[in-house]
GUZA-75506 format. One record per residue (C-alpha): chain; residue number from 1; residue in three letters; x negated, y, z. Coordinates in pm, 1 decimal, decimal comma, always signed. Layout:
GUZA-75506
[atom 'A' NUM 'ALA' [X Y Z]];
...
//
This chain:
GUZA-75506
[atom 'A' 1 'UNK' [-7842,4 +13203,9 +111,3]];
[atom 'A' 2 'UNK' [-8204,3 +13107,1 +183,2]];
[atom 'A' 3 'UNK' [-8102,5 +12874,8 +467,7]];
[atom 'A' 4 'UNK' [-7839,9 +12708,7 +247,1]];
[atom 'A' 5 'UNK' [-8096,6 +12644,7 -27,4]];
[atom 'A' 6 'UNK' [-8343,9 +12493,3 +218,4]];
[atom 'A' 7 'UNK' [-8072,8 +12280,0 +378,7]];
[atom 'A' 8 'UNK' [-7960,6 +12151,2 +38,5]];
[atom 'A' 9 'UNK' [-8320,2 +12066,6 -54,5]];
[atom 'A' 10 'UNK' [-8394,3 +11888,8 +274,2]];
[atom 'A' 11 'UNK' [-8064,0 +11702,9 +315,8]];
[atom 'A' 12 'UNK' [-7932,7 +11639,1 -34,4]];
[atom 'A' 13 'UNK' [-8253,5 +11611,7 -233,9]];
[atom 'A' 14 'UNK' [-8504,6 +11479,5 +20,9]];
[atom 'A' 15 'UNK' [-8233,8 +11288,7 +211,8]];
[atom 'A' 16 'UNK' [-8366,2 +11403,1 +550,0]];
[atom 'A' 17 'UNK' [-8160,3 +11284,6 +846,3]];
[atom 'A' 18 'UNK' [-7986,0 +11552,5 +1054,9]];
[atom 'A' 19 'UNK' [-8030,3 +11382,8 +1389,6]];
[atom 'A' 20 'UNK' [-8215,0 +11650,3 +1590,9]];
[atom 'A' 21 'UNK' [-7993,6 +11804,0 +1861,6]];
[atom 'A' 22 'UNK' [-8053,1 +11991,3 +2186,2]];
[atom 'A' 23 'UNK' [-7886,1 +11706,0 +2375,5]];
[atom 'A' 24 'UNK' [-8161,3 +11483,9 +2239,3]];
[atom 'A' 25 'UNK' [-8440,9 +11738,2 +2287,4]];
[atom 'A' 26 'UNK' [-8392,9 +11799,5 +2662,6]];
[atom 'A' 27 'UNK' [-8446,6 +11445,4 +2799,1]];
[atom 'A' 28 'UNK' [-8726,1 +11375,2 +2551,3]];
[atom 'A' 29 'UNK' [-8911,5 +11694,7 +2639,4]];
[atom 'A' 30 'UNK' [-8869,9 +11639,9 +3014,3]];
[atom 'A' 31 'UNK' [-9007,4 +11287,2 +2973,0]];
[atom 'A' 32 'UNK' [-9295,7 +11418,6 +2763,0]];
[atom 'A' 33 'UNK' [-9386,1 +11681,0 +3025,8]];
[atom 'A' 34 'UNK' [-9377,5 +11423,0 +3305,6]];
[atom 'A' 35 'UNK' [-9601,2 +11186,4 +3110,2]];
[atom 'A' 36 'UNK' [-9838,5 +11466,9 +3017,6]];
[atom 'A' 37 'UNK' [-9878,3 +11607,6 +3368,3]];
[atom 'A' 38 'UNK' [-9869,1 +11275,8 +3552,7]];
[atom 'A' 39 'UNK' [-9739,4 +11200,2 +3900,2]];
[atom 'A' 40 'UNK' [-9970,9 +11438,6 +4085,3]];
[atom 'A' 41 'UNK' [-10060,5 +11707,8 +3834,4]];
[atom 'A' 42 'UNK' [-9968,3 +12069,3 +3899,0]];
[atom 'A' 43 'UNK' [-9860,6 +12331,5 +3647,1]];
[atom 'A' 44 'UNK' [-9886,9 +12707,5 +3668,5]];
[atom 'A' 45 'UNK' [-9686,4 +12934,0 +3441,9]];
[atom 'A' 46 'UNK' [-9629,2 +13302,7 +3388,2]];
[atom 'A' 47 'UNK' [-9274,1 +13431,1 +3406,4]];
[atom 'A' 48 'UNK' [-9147,0 +13772,0 +3305,0]];
[atom 'A' 49 'UNK' [-8771,7 +13734,5 +3346,8]];
[atom 'A' 50 'UNK' [-8735,9 +13712,5 +2970,6]];
[atom 'A' 51 'UNK' [-8549,6 +13431,0 +2799,7]];
[atom 'A' 52 'UNK' [-8855,9 +13243,9 +2674,8]];
[atom 'A' 53 'UNK' [-9056,1 +13225,8 +2996,8]];
[atom 'A' 54 'UNK' [-8747,4 +13161,7 +3211,6]];
[atom 'A' 55 'UNK' [-8620,8 +12876,2 +2992,5]];
[atom 'A' 56 'UNK' [-8969,2 +12724,7 +2980,5]];
[atom 'A' 57 'UNK' [-8997,8 +12755,4 +3359,9]];
[atom 'A' 58 'UNK' [-8657,2 +12592,6 +3415,9]];
[atom 'A' 59 'UNK' [-8747,1 +12304,6 +3184,4]];
[atom 'A' 60 'UNK' [-9078,0 +12230,6 +3355,9]];
[atom 'A' 61 'UNK' [-8923,3 +12280,0 +3700,2]];
[atom 'A' 62 'UNK' [-8660,7 +12017,8 +3618,0]];
[atom 'A' 63 'UNK' [-8937,1 +11787,1 +3498,2]];
[atom 'A' 64 'UNK' [-9179,9 +11808,4 +3792,7]];
[atom 'A' 65 'UNK' [-9005,7 +12009,2 +4066,4]];
[atom 'A' 66 'UNK' [-9225,5 +12179,4 +4327,0]];
[atom 'A' 67 'UNK' [-9541,7 +12093,0 +4138,8]];
[atom 'A' 68 'UNK' [-9461,2 +12382,8 +3907,6]];
[atom 'A' 69 'UNK' [-9585,5 +12722,1 +4028,2]];
[atom 'A' 70 'UNK' [-9439,2 +13030,3 +3859,7]];
[atom 'A' 71 'UNK' [-9638,2 +13353,1 +3864,3]];
[atom 'A' 72 'UNK' [-9510,2 +13700,9 +3786,7]];
[atom 'A' 73 'UNK' [-9798,2 +13932,8 +3700,8]];
[atom 'A' 74 'UNK' [-9684,5 +14290,9 +3744,7]];
[atom 'A' 75 'UNK' [-9914,1 +14445,0 +3485,8]];
[atom 'A' 76 'UNK' [-9769,0 +14791,8 +3527,1]];
[atom 'A' 77 'UNK' [-9619,0 +14762,1 +3179,2]];
[atom 'A' 78 'UNK' [-9278,2 +14634,0 +3287,3]];
[atom 'A' 79 'UNK' [-8950,7 +14821,4 +3253,8]];
[atom 'A' 80 'UNK' [-8791,9 +15024,4 +3532,9]];
[atom 'A' 81 'UNK' [-8728,3 +14801,5 +3838,2]];
[atom 'A' 82 'UNK' [-8803,9 +14487,8 +3638,2]];
[atom 'A' 83 'UNK' [-9052,5 +14325,6 +3875,5]];
[atom 'A' 84 'UNK' [-8804,3 +14343,6 +4163,6]];
[atom 'A' 85 'UNK' [-8516,0 +14215,8 +3949,3]];
[atom 'A' 86 'UNK' [-8717,2 +13920,2 +3819,2]];
[atom 'A' 87 'UNK' [-8834,8 +13824,2 +4167,0]];
[atom 'A' 88 'UNK' [-8477,9 +13825,1 +4298,1]];
[atom 'A' 89 'UNK' [-8338,6 +13628,8 +4002,7]];
[atom 'A' 90 'UNK' [-8601,6 +13356,2 +3991,3]];
[atom 'A' 91 'UNK' [-8654,2 +13312,2 +4364,0]];
[atom 'A' 92 'UNK' [-8299,2 +13351,1 +4493,3]];
[atom 'A' 93 'UNK' [-8083,1 +13235,4 +4203,1]];
[atom 'A' 94 'UNK' [-8292,0 +12980,0 +4015,4]];
[atom 'A' 95 'UNK' [-8484,9 +12865,3 +4325,9]];
[atom 'A' 96 'UNK' [-8815,4 +12861,8 +4139,8]];
[atom 'A' 97 'UNK' [-9133,3 +12872,5 +4348,1]];
[atom 'A' 98 'UNK' [-9262,7 +13219,3 +4259,9]];
[atom 'A' 99 'UNK' [-9577,3 +13418,5 +4335,1]];
[atom 'A' 100 'UNK' [-9578,5 +13790,4 +4249,3]];
[atom 'A' 101 'UNK' [-9912,7 +13958,5 +4178,0]];
[atom 'A' 102 'UNK' [-9934,2 +14338,5 +4156,9]];
[atom 'A' 103 'UNK' [-10213,8 +14408,5 +3908,1]];
[atom 'A' 104 'UNK' [-10067,1 +14728,2 +3765,0]];
[atom 'A' 105 'UNK' [-10362,9 +14955,4 +3838,8]];
[atom 'A' 106 'UNK' [-10606,3 +14698,7 +3704,5]];
[atom 'A' 107 'UNK' [-10431,8 +14689,1 +3367,2]];
[atom 'A' 108 'UNK' [-10391,8 +15065,9 +3347,2]];
[atom 'A' 109 'UNK' [-10763,4 +15116,1 +3416,4]];
[atom 'A' 110 'UNK' [-10854,6 +14858,8 +3150,8]];
[atom 'A' 111 'UNK' [-10635,4 +15031,3 +2890,7]];
[atom 'A' 112 'UNK' [-10788,1 +15373,8 +2945,1]];
[atom 'A' 113 'UNK' [-10907,0 +15512,6 +2613,3]];
[atom 'A' 114 'UNK' [-10775,5 +15215,7 +2410,5]];
[atom 'A' 115 'UNK' [-10561,4 +15324,5 +2116,1]];
[atom 'A' 116 'UNK' [-10582,1 +15051,3 +1848,5]];
[atom 'A' 117 'UNK' [-10284,5 +14809,3 +1869,1]];
[atom 'A' 118 'UNK' [-10478,7 +14483,9 +1833,3]];
[atom 'A' 119 'UNK' [-10736,7 +14599,1 +2086,4]];
[atom 'A' 120 'UNK' [-10458,2 +14683,8 +2333,2]];
[atom 'A' 121 'UNK' [-10318,9 +14333,2 +2294,1]];
[atom 'A' 122 'UNK' [-10664,7 +14184,1 +2348,5]];
[atom 'A' 123 'UNK' [-10727,8 +14396,4 +2659,4]];
[atom 'A' 124 'UNK' [-10389,0 +14305,0 +2805,6]];
[atom 'A' 125 'UNK' [-10439,0 +13937,8 +2720,4]];
[atom 'A' 126 'UNK' [-10790,6 +13925,7 +2864,7]];
[atom 'A' 127 'UNK' [-10688,2 +14086,9 +3193,1]];
[atom 'A' 128 'UNK' [-10381,6 +13865,3 +3213,4]];
[atom 'A' 129 'UNK' [-10602,5 +13555,9 +3184,9]];
[atom 'A' 130 'UNK' [-10840,4 +13686,3 +3451,8]];
[atom 'A' 131 'UNK' [-10555,1 +13756,9 +3694,1]];
[atom 'A' 132 'UNK' [-10406,4 +13419,2 +3615,5]];
[atom 'A' 133 'UNK' [-10733,5 +13238,6 +3687,2]];
[atom 'A' 134 'UNK' [-10769,5 +13414,2 +4021,0]];
[atom 'A' 135 'UNK' [-10408,9 +13340,1 +4117,2]];
[atom 'A' 136 'UNK' [-10433,0 +12974,8 +4013,2]];
[atom 'A' 137 'UNK' [-10734,8 +12926,5 +4241,1]];
[atom 'A' 138 'UNK' [-10548,2 +13080,4 +4535,7]];
[atom 'A' 139 'UNK' [-10238,3 +12865,3 +4477,6]];
[atom 'A' 140 'UNK' [-10450,1 +12552,6 +4437,3]];
[atom 'A' 141 'UNK' [-10632,6 +12626,2 +4762,8]];
[atom 'A' 142 'UNK' [-10301,3 +12681,8 +4943,0]];
[atom 'A' 143 'UNK' [-10165,0 +12349,8 +4813,9]];
[atom 'A' 144 'UNK' [-10480,0 +12166,2 +4922,1]];
[atom 'A' 145 'UNK' [-10456,8 +12316,0 +5273,0]];
[atom 'A' 146 'UNK' [-10093,1 +12209,0 +5315,0]];
[atom 'A' 147 'UNK' [-10077,1 +11854,2 +5461,0]];
[atom 'A' 148 'UNK' [-9724,5 +11788,7 +5337,9]];
[atom 'A' 149 'UNK' [-9804,3 +11903,5 +4984,9]];
[atom 'A' 150 'UNK' [-10161,7 +11788,7 +4930,8]];
[atom 'A' 151 'UNK' [-10139,9 +11533,2 +4654,8]];
[atom 'A' 152 'UNK' [-10474,4 +11545,0 +4479,6]];
[atom 'A' 153 'UNK' [-10293,9 +11796,3 +4268,9]];
[atom 'A' 154 'UNK' [-10532,4 +12021,8 +4091,9]];
[atom 'A' 155 'UNK' [-10377,0 +12287,3 +3872,4]];
[atom 'A' 156 'UNK' [-10481,8 +12168,4 +3528,6]];
[atom 'A' 157 'UNK' [-10193,6 +12288,0 +3315,2]];
[atom 'A' 158 'UNK' [-10071,7 +12628,3 +3198,5]];
[atom 'A' 159 'UNK' [-9713,4 +12673,6 +3081,3]];
[atom 'A' 160 'UNK' [-9646,9 +12923,9 +2804,1]];
[atom 'A' 161 'UNK' [-9320,1 +13018,6 +2637,3]];
[atom 'A' 162 'UNK' [-9457,5 +13036,0 +2284,2]];
[atom 'A' 163 'UNK' [-9188,0 +13016,0 +2015,1]];
[atom 'A' 164 'UNK' [-9224,2 +12899,8 +1656,2]];
[atom 'A' 165 'UNK' [-9208,0 +13255,6 +1509,7]];
[atom 'A' 166 'UNK' [-9499,9 +13352,5 +1739,7]];
[atom 'A' 167 'UNK' [-9706,8 +13068,6 +1596,8]];
[atom 'A' 168 'UNK' [-9624,4 +13160,4 +1237,0]];
[atom 'A' 169 'UNK' [-9705,9 +13530,6 +1283,5]];
[atom 'A' 170 'UNK' [-10040,6 +13440,9 +1442,2]];
[atom 'A' 171 'UNK' [-10149,7 +13215,9 +1153,3]];
[atom 'A' 172 'UNK' [-10386,1 +13362,8 +896,0]];
[atom 'A' 173 'UNK' [-10317,7 +13216,0 +553,2]];
[atom 'A' 174 'UNK' [-10588,9 +13390,9 +352,5]];
[atom 'A' 175 'UNK' [-10835,0 +13506,2 +615,5]];
[atom 'A' 176 'UNK' [-10856,4 +13700,3 +944,6]];
[atom 'A' 177 'UNK' [-10730,7 +14023,7 +788,1]];
[atom 'A' 178 'UNK' [-10401,3 +13858,3 +695,0]];
[atom 'A' 179 'UNK' [-10288,6 +13781,2 +1048,6]];
[atom 'A' 180 'UNK' [-9967,8 +13980,2 +1103,8]];
[atom 'A' 181 'UNK' [-10036,6 +14039,1 +1472,6]];
[atom 'A' 182 'UNK' [-10202,4 +13861,5 +1762,3]];
[atom 'A' 183 'UNK' [-9937,1 +13729,8 +1999,0]];
[atom 'A' 184 'UNK' [-10018,5 +13746,7 +2368,2]];
[atom 'A' 185 'UNK' [-9933,3 +13379,3 +2417,5]];
[atom 'A' 186 'UNK' [-10095,6 +13231,9 +2106,4]];
[atom 'A' 187 'UNK' [-10464,3 +13154,4 +2081,7]];
[atom 'A' 188 'UNK' [-10550,5 +13362,9 +2386,0]];
[atom 'A' 189 'UNK' [-10708,6 +13101,2 +2609,7]];
[atom 'A' 190 'UNK' [-11087,7 +13096,2 +2639,7]];
[atom 'A' 191 'UNK' [-11264,0 +12769,5 +2717,0]];
[atom 'A' 192 'UNK' [-11367,2 +12912,5 +3055,1]];
[atom 'A' 193 'UNK' [-11007,6 +12907,4 +3175,3]];
[atom 'A' 194 'UNK' [-11022,4 +12528,1 +3210,6]];
[atom 'A' 195 'UNK' [-10645,6 +12490,6 +3186,6]];
[atom 'A' 196 'UNK' [-10466,8 +12271,1 +2935,7]];
[atom 'A' 197 'UNK' [-10166,8 +12412,6 +2759,0]];
[atom 'A' 198 'UNK' [-9801,5 +12311,8 +2774,3]];
[atom 'A' 199 'UNK' [-9581,4 +12486,3 +2517,3]];
[atom 'A' 200 'UNK' [-9242,3 +12311,2 +2524,1]];
[atom 'A' 201 'UNK' [-9073,4 +12577,7 +2310,6]];
[atom 'A' 202 'UNK' [-9331,3 +12613,1 +2033,4]];
[atom 'A' 203 'UNK' [-9117,5 +12436,1 +1772,9]];
[atom 'A' 204 'UNK' [-8800,0 +12629,1 +1860,1]];
[atom 'A' 205 'UNK' [-8649,0 +12950,7 +1729,0]];
[atom 'A' 206 'UNK' [-8483,9 +13205,5 +1958,7]];
[atom 'A' 207 'UNK' [-8128,4 +13082,8 +1900,7]];
[atom 'A' 208 'UNK' [-8240,0 +12729,7 +1990,9]];
[atom 'A' 209 'UNK' [-8409,0 +12856,1 +2307,6]];
[atom 'A' 210 'UNK' [-8083,4 +13020,7 +2416,0]];
[atom 'A' 211 'UNK' [-7896,7 +12696,3 +2347,2]];
[atom 'A' 212 'UNK' [-8156,5 +12513,3 +2556,3]];
[atom 'A' 213 'UNK' [-8112,0 +12761,1 +2842,6]];
[atom 'A' 214 'UNK' [-7738,2 +12692,3 +2853,2]];
[atom 'A' 215 'UNK' [-7804,3 +12317,0 +2848,7]];
[atom 'A' 216 'UNK' [-8033,9 +12362,4 +3148,7]];
[atom 'A' 217 'UNK' [-7757,8 +12541,6 +3341,8]];
[atom 'A' 218 'UNK' [-7889,3 +12896,2 +3323,9]];
[atom 'A' 219 'UNK' [-7628,8 +13176,9 +3353,1]];
[atom 'A' 220 'UNK' [-7528,3 +13355,7 +3033,2]];
[atom 'A' 221 'UNK' [-7657,6 +13697,6 +3141,4]];
[atom 'A' 222 'UNK' [-8006,9 +13548,5 +3157,6]];
[atom 'A' 223 'UNK' [-7977,2 +13335,5 +2845,9]];
[atom 'A' 224 'UNK' [-7861,4 +13624,5 +2628,2]];
[atom 'A' 225 'UNK' [-8096,5 +13884,1 +2767,9]];
[atom 'A' 226 'UNK' [-8287,6 +14068,4 +2497,8]];
[atom 'A' 227 'UNK' [-8647,6 +13947,2 +2454,6]];
[atom 'A' 228 'UNK' [-8932,2 +14149,9 +2598,8]];
[atom 'A' 229 'UNK' [-9291,9 +14122,1 +2473,0]];
[atom 'A' 230 'UNK' [-9568,8 +13997,9 +2700,1]];
[atom 'A' 231 'UNK' [-9777,5 +14314,1 +2652,0]];
[atom 'A' 232 'UNK' [-9465,8 +14505,0 +2758,0]];
[atom 'A' 233 'UNK' [-9462,7 +14881,8 +2728,6]];
[atom 'A' 234 'UNK' [-9826,1 +14863,7 +2620,5]];
[atom 'A' 235 'UNK' [-9706,6 +14802,8 +2264,2]];
[atom 'A' 236 'UNK' [-9406,9 +15033,6 +2293,2]];
[atom 'A' 237 'UNK' [-9634,7 +15332,1 +2341,4]];
[atom 'A' 238 'UNK' [-9839,3 +15411,0 +2033,0]];
[atom 'A' 239 'UNK' [-10189,3 +15528,4 +2110,0]];
[atom 'A' 240 'UNK' [-10334,6 +15536,3 +2460,5]];
[atom 'A' 241 'UNK' [-10124,9 +15404,1 +2748,1]];
[atom 'A' 242 'UNK' [-10114,0 +15645,8 +3041,6]];
[atom 'A' 243 'UNK' [-9913,4 +15663,1 +3362,4]];
[atom 'A' 244 'UNK' [-9716,3 +15958,6 +3226,0]];
[atom 'A' 245 'UNK' [-9637,2 +15782,0 +2897,9]];
[atom 'A' 246 'UNK' [-9523,9 +15474,3 +3089,9]];
[atom 'A' 247 'UNK' [-9286,4 +15682,2 +3301,7]];
[atom 'A' 248 'UNK' [-9135,6 +15839,3 +2989,5]];
[atom 'A' 249 'UNK' [-9100,6 +15500,2 +2817,9]];
[atom 'A' 250 'UNK' [-8933,3 +15343,4 +3123,6]];
[atom 'A' 251 'UNK' [-8678,7 +15618,2 +3171,4]];
[atom 'A' 252 'UNK' [-8590,6 +15645,4 +2800,7]];
[atom 'A' 253 'UNK' [-8555,1 +15269,0 +2767,1]];
[atom 'A' 254 'UNK' [-8331,3 +15254,6 +3075,3]];
[atom 'A' 255 'UNK' [-8099,6 +15522,6 +2935,2]];
[atom 'A' 256 'UNK' [-8076,5 +15349,6 +2595,9]];
[atom 'A' 257 'UNK' [-8000,6 +15005,5 +2743,5]];
[atom 'A' 258 'UNK' [-7755,4 +15146,3 +2999,2]];
[atom 'A' 259 'UNK' [-7558,2 +15314,6 +2721,1]];
[atom 'A' 260 'UNK' [-7562,0 +14996,1 +2511,8]];
[atom 'A' 261 'UNK' [-7432,3 +14789,2 +2803,0]];
[atom 'A' 262 'UNK' [-7158,9 +15045,9 +2869,8]];
[atom 'A' 263 'UNK' [-6999,1 +14968,7 +2531,2]];
[atom 'A' 264 'UNK' [-6803,7 +14638,6 +2551,2]];
[atom 'A' 265 'UNK' [-6963,4 +14370,4 +2335,2]];
[atom 'A' 266 'UNK' [-7240,9 +14590,9 +2198,1]];
[atom 'A' 267 'UNK' [-7530,2 +14439,3 +2394,8]];
[atom 'A' 268 'UNK' [-7448,7 +14084,4 +2279,6]];
[atom 'A' 269 'UNK' [-7414,1 +14201,0 +1917,9]];
[atom 'A' 270 'UNK' [-7769,0 +14340,6 +1924,8]];
[atom 'A' 271 'UNK' [-8063,3 +14100,7 +1923,3]];
[atom 'A' 272 'UNK' [-8321,1 +14342,7 +2060,7]];
[atom 'A' 273 'UNK' [-8315,8 +14709,8 +2154,8]];
[atom 'A' 274 'UNK' [-8564,7 +14944,3 +2314,9]];
[atom 'A' 275 'UNK' [-8701,0 +15296,9 +2326,6]];
[atom 'A' 276 'UNK' [-9064,8 +15355,5 +2237,2]];
[atom 'A' 277 'UNK' [-9292,8 +15655,3 +2282,6]];
[atom 'A' 278 'UNK' [-9482,5 +15790,2 +1982,7]];
[atom 'A' 279 'UNK' [-9802,4 +15873,3 +2165,7]];
[atom 'A' 280 'UNK' [-9999,9 +16154,3 +2009,0]];
[atom 'A' 281 'UNK' [-9695,3 +16269,5 +1812,1]];
[atom 'A' 282 'UNK' [-9545,5 +16586,7 +1952,8]];
[atom 'A' 283 'UNK' [-9284,1 +16822,9 +1815,7]];
[atom 'A' 284 'UNK' [-9161,9 +17172,0 +1890,4]];
[atom 'A' 285 'UNK' [-8846,2 +17201,7 +2096,4]];
[atom 'A' 286 'UNK' [-8657,2 +17456,9 +2301,1]];
[atom 'A' 287 'UNK' [-8612,3 +17443,2 +2678,7]];
[atom 'A' 288 'UNK' [-8386,1 +17722,7 +2796,9]];
[atom 'A' 289 'UNK' [-8513,2 +18016,6 +2595,6]];
[atom 'A' 290 'UNK' [-8871,0 +17892,1 +2592,0]];
[atom 'A' 291 'UNK' [-9059,6 +17711,8 +2316,2]];
[atom 'A' 292 'UNK' [-9184,6 +17365,1 +2412,5]];
[atom 'A' 293 'UNK' [-9421,5 +17116,4 +2251,3]];
[atom 'A' 294 'UNK' [-9345,1 +16769,3 +2380,4]];
[atom 'A' 295 'UNK' [-9324,1 +16394,1 +2314,9]];
[atom 'A' 296 'UNK' [-9121,4 +16214,7 +2049,6]];
[atom 'A' 297 'UNK' [-8928,2 +15897,3 +2129,5]];
[atom 'A' 298 'UNK' [-8796,2 +15640,7 +1882,3]];
[atom 'A' 299 'UNK' [-8493,8 +15415,5 +1938,8]];
[atom 'A' 300 'UNK' [-8495,0 +15070,0 +1780,5]];
[atom 'A' 301 'UNK' [-8210,4 +14818,1 +1769,8]];
[atom 'A' 302 'UNK' [-8210,5 +14513,7 +1543,0]];
[atom 'A' 303 'UNK' [-7999,8 +14211,1 +1462,0]];
[atom 'A' 304 'UNK' [-8152,6 +13875,0 +1376,5]];
[atom 'A' 305 'UNK' [-8090,2 +13504,2 +1407,6]];
[atom 'A' 306 'UNK' [-8443,0 +13366,1 +1420,2]];
[atom 'A' 307 'UNK' [-8667,1 +13676,6 +1465,7]];
[atom 'A' 308 'UNK' [-8852,3 +13590,4 +1145,3]];
[atom 'A' 309 'UNK' [-8648,8 +13858,9 +967,1]];
[atom 'A' 310 'UNK' [-8435,1 +14134,8 +1114,0]];
[atom 'A' 311 'UNK' [-8212,9 +14421,8 +1006,7]];
[atom 'A' 312 'UNK' [-8159,4 +14751,6 +1183,6]];
[atom 'A' 313 'UNK' [-7827,9 +14780,1 +1365,9]];
[atom 'A' 314 'UNK' [-7574,3 +15023,2 +1225,2]];
[atom 'A' 315 'UNK' [-7522,8 +15219,6 +1545,6]];
[atom 'A' 316 'UNK' [-7239,9 +15471,2 +1561,7]];
[atom 'A' 317 'UNK' [-7374,0 +15824,8 +1523,7]];
[atom 'A' 318 'UNK' [-7177,0 +15955,5 +1821,3]];
[atom 'A' 319 'UNK' [-7338,5 +15683,0 +2033,1]];
[atom 'A' 320 'UNK' [-7689,2 +15768,0 +1910,0]];
[atom 'A' 321 'UNK' [-7623,9 +16137,2 +1968,8]];
[atom 'A' 322 'UNK' [-7515,8 +16066,5 +2326,8]];
[atom 'A' 323 'UNK' [-7832,0 +15865,1 +2394,4]];
[atom 'A' 324 'UNK' [-8046,6 +16137,4 +2238,3]];
[atom 'A' 325 'UNK' [-7880,3 +16408,4 +2447,4]];
[atom 'A' 326 'UNK' [-7927,5 +16214,2 +2768,7]];
[atom 'A' 327 'UNK' [-8293,6 +16144,8 +2695,9]];
[atom 'A' 328 'UNK' [-8384,1 +16503,4 +2605,4]];
[atom 'A' 329 'UNK' [-8188,9 +16640,0 +2903,2]];
[atom 'A' 330 'UNK' [-8289,1 +16382,9 +3166,0]];
[atom 'A' 331 'UNK' [-8644,2 +16280,0 +3075,7]];
[atom 'A' 332 'UNK' [-8901,9 +16548,8 +3128,2]];
[atom 'A' 333 'UNK' [-9156,3 +16574,6 +2848,8]];
[atom 'A' 334 'UNK' [-8939,3 +16461,4 +2554,9]];
[atom 'A' 335 'UNK' [-8835,8 +16708,0 +2284,4]];
[atom 'A' 336 'UNK' [-8709,3 +16481,1 +2005,8]];
[atom 'A' 337 'UNK' [-8550,2 +16138,5 +1956,3]];
[atom 'A' 338 'UNK' [-8575,1 +15940,3 +1632,2]];
[atom 'A' 339 'UNK' [-8390,5 +15627,6 +1516,7]];
[atom 'A' 340 'UNK' [-8590,6 +15348,7 +1349,0]];
[atom 'A' 341 'UNK' [-8381,6 +15191,1 +1070,9]];
[atom 'A' 342 'UNK' [-8657,5 +14975,5 +915,5]];
[atom 'A' 343 'UNK' [-8589,2 +14607,3 +856,8]];
[atom 'A' 344 'UNK' [-8831,6 +14318,6 +917,0]];
[atom 'A' 345 'UNK' [-9003,6 +14289,2 +673,8]];
[atom 'A' 346 'UNK' [-9162,4 +14526,9 +592,2]];
[atom 'A' 347 'UNK' [-9182,1 +14629,0 +959,8]];
[atom 'A' 348 'UNK' [-9218,2 +14405,7 +1262,0]];
[atom 'A' 349 'UNK' [-8963,9 +14442,6 +1541,5]];
[atom 'A' 350 'UNK' [-9210,2 +14596,2 +1786,9]];
[atom 'A' 351 'UNK' [-9395,0 +14912,8 +1688,5]];
[atom 'A' 352 'UNK' [-9735,3 +14757,0 +1761,1]];
//
């Protein structure tokens, strides 16, 4: 209803022209990127295997080819086997020039003792920028030392897959306390980074990004992959992030997604789904004939068109019960599984 009212106001009352299409966006954005970067400029960009970063990488790669350098920072907060899967997909399938940096221990050390959600995001963002700076210098030096590639091409540009909802949620309308949450790819660049920003998706919503991915020739299984936040499991574990909590989160999330994908059509009908660990929240359980006091896990699955609002999916109880049984039987350290049925608003999609 809200969209219909806005459309009526814009088109029928304001007489706005409906001429914006993805067919028009792609060539214009490629031309804009080429003009922005120039004939010799180089771009570095983080990729995670998610829809946003992959679509952004494909777009820039089509614009400037080998002068785009993709970097996967393994921050230790990725899902089970994700770093290996992303490397295979981007390098082998999409033929994107990719550098993988294992900084997992660095991030885990930096997060030690950090429990407040915004502080976790800041710590993750700060370390990400530091790793990125170091990697950019190494790539730039390698390019300069390569006779066939040396083109005066300093790395001056950073690609980010910021979407329009990210920008809106990071805006404070009445003061700093009113910011909904700090997004890892919005407003996180210090002046010392000395890289200019390219955000080709920052006026697009998620459904438009998926449409763009198909236009760029990406396979459907990549285009319709559920989004994954930049801070990763760091914001899917409430409280302090530890190696043990990460292992629990990975295994629970894998079970939940495997069961979703086993039901025909269910994965595509869900916009985002994950398992999160309620750190610091333990409950009594029974293991064999012994009393236990272990972790609680929450399952979250939502449906949305634009990620500005979302509703909880009405999952079949037998399905939820199966997931719960698998998690409590297969993942050591978990005694209870909860289902989050809160819409956005009042909640956000991620727990932190």
